[in-house]
C-alpha positions in Angstrom: -17.3 59.9 -56.4 -15.9 59.1 -53.1 -14.7 62.0 -51.0 -11.1 62.1 -49.8 -12.2 62.5 -46.2 -14.2 59.2 -46.6 -11.1 57.4 -48.0 -8.9 58.8 -45.2 -11.5 57.7 -42.6 -11.6 54.2 -43.9 -7.8 54.1 -44.2 -7.3 55.1 -40.7 -9.9 52.6 -39.5 -8.2 49.8 -41.5 -4.8 50.8 -40.0 -6.2 50.9 -36.5 -8.0 47.5 -37.0 -5.0 46.0 -38.5 -2.8 47.2 -35.7 -5.1 45.9 -33.0 -5.4 42.5 -34.8 -1.6 42.4 -35.1 -1.3 43.3 -31.4 -3.7 40.5 -30.4 -1.9 38.1 -32.6 1.6 38.9 -31.2 0.1 38.9 -27.6 -1.4 35.5 -28.3 1.8 34.1 -29.7 3.8 35.4 -26.7 1.2 34.3 -24.0 0.0 31.0 -25.4 2.9 29.0 -24.3 2.4 30.2 -20.7 -1.3 29.5 -20.9 -0.7 26.0 -22.3 1.9 25.2 -19.6 -0.6 26.3 -17.0 -3.3 24.1 -18.5 -0.9 21.1 -18.6 0.0 21.6 -14.9 -3.7 21.7 -14.0 -4.3 18.6 -16.0 -1.3 16.9 -14.2 -2.6 17.9 -10.9 -6.0 16.5 -11.7 -4.5 13.2 -12.8 -2.2 13.2 -9.7 -5.3 13.6 -7.5 -7.0 10.6 -9.2 -3.7 8.7 -9.1 -3.4 9.3 -5.3 -6.9 8.2 -4.8 -6.1 4.9 -6.6 -2.9 4.6 -4.5 -4.8 5.3 -1.4 -7.1 2.4 -2.2 -4.2 0.2 -2.9 -2.6 1.3 0.4 -5.8 0.5 2.4 -6.1 -2.8 0.7 -2.4 -3.6 1.6 -2.9 -2.8 5.2 -6.1 -4.8 5.3 -4.2 -7.8 3.8 -1.4 -7.4 6.3 -3.8 -7.3 9.1 -5.3 -10.6 7.8 -1.8 -12.0 7.4 -0.9 -11.2 11.0 -4.1 -12.8 12.2 -3.5 -15.9 10.2 0.1 -16.1 11.5 -1.1 -16.1 15.1 -0.1 -19.6 16.5 -3.7 -20.2 17.7 -5.1 -19.5 14.2 -2.6 -21.4 12.2 -2.7 -24.5 14.6 -6.5 -24.4 14.4 -6.4 -24.4 10.6 -3.9 -27.3 10.4 -4.9 -29.3 13.4 -4.9 -33.1 12.6 -4.5 -35.5 15.6 -3.2 -38.3 13.3 0.0 -36.3 12.5 3.1 -36.5 14.6 4.5 -33.2 16.0 7.2 -32.9 13.3 4.8 -33.2 10.5 2.4 -30.8 12.2 5.2 -28.2 12.7 6.2 -28.7 9.0 2.6 -28.0 7.9 2.4 -25.0 10.2 5.7 -23.5 8.8 4.6 -24.2 5.2 1.2 -22.5 5.8 2.9 -19.4 7.3 5.5 -19.2 4.5 2.7 -19.6 1.9 0.6 -16.9 3.4 3.6 -14.6 3.6 4.7 -15.2 0.0 1.1 -14.6 -1.1 1.2 -11.1 0.5 4.9 -10.2 -0.5 3.8 -7.6 -2.9 2.0 -5.6 -0.2 5.3 -4.1 0.9 5.0 -1.7 -2.1 2.1 0.1 -0.4 3.0 0.0 3.2 5.7 1.8 5.2 9.2 0.1 5.6 8.6 -0.1 9.4 5.2 -1.9 8.9 6.7 -4.4 6.5 9.7 -5.0 8.7 7.5 -5.6 11.7 5.4 -8.2 9.8 8.4 -9.9 8.4 10.1 -10.1 11.9 6.8 -11.4 13.3 6.8 -14.1 10.7 10.4 -15.1 11.5 9.7 -15.0 15.2 6.6 -17.2 14.8 8.5 -19.8 12.8 11.2 -19.8 15.3 8.7 -20.2 18.2 7.0 -23.2 16.4 10.4 -24.9 15.8 11.8 -24.3 19.2 8.6 -25.5 20.9 8.9 -28.8 18.9 12.5 -29.1 19.8 11.7 -28.5 23.5 9.3 -31.5 23.9 10.1 -35.1 23.6 9.8 -36.6 20.1 7.0 -39.0 20.8 4.8 -36.4 22.7 1.2 -36.1 21.8 0.2 -33.2 19.6 -1.7 -31.6 22.5 1.5 -31.2 24.5 3.1 -29.3 21.6 0.0 -27.1 21.2 0.0 -26.4 24.9 3.6 -25.5 24.9 3.2 -23.0 22.0 0.1 -21.4 23.5 1.9 -21.3 27.0 4.8 -19.4 25.5 2.6 -16.9 23.7 0.5 -16.3 26.8 3.7 -15.7 29.0 4.8 -12.8 26.7 4.4 -9.3 28.2 2.6 -8.1 25.1 1.0 -10.3 22.5 3.1 -9.6 19.4 0.2 -10.4 17.0 -2.1 -7.9 18.7 0.8 -5.3 18.8 1.4 -5.8 15.0 -2.3 -5.2 14.4 -2.3 -2.0 16.5 0.8 -0.8 14.6 -0.8 -1.5 11.2 -4.0 0.3 12.3 -2.0 3.2 13.6 0.0 3.5 10.4 -3.1 3.3 8.3 -4.8 6.2 10.2 -1.8 8.5 9.2 
């Protein structure tokens, strides 16, 4: 037969074990939502870190493309790419403006990844370049040789206090380093 002390001992052991298990279960139920929320926050931070790396890469690529756009909009470069002695000045100017507009349209989405100031500067540079090309064409006689037009454009750019294309490149590089 089992002694009453033995039964009392196991009864107390069962009550204590059950109490501890019930305490752990209640604690788990109360604390789990907080632990789960903390784990979700950590996961979101990890994803955000990876997302920001991807965004950084897109941002770098956008500034790189805008630097290239500014270089390609430079009158020396655009005139060199489109130079054809057989074209009259008006046709040449039309080709230059189409080339610049095409380059700009091709890079339009880059504004999503660069600052508003950088995009505004590049847009204004494009408009100023188109205006320069058109005004230079209007300022020379209609039947002038293409070389006179090219000389007039390059003369105007060289007379500026600061080369706007180099200034734009400096601005973009400065913004990228932030």
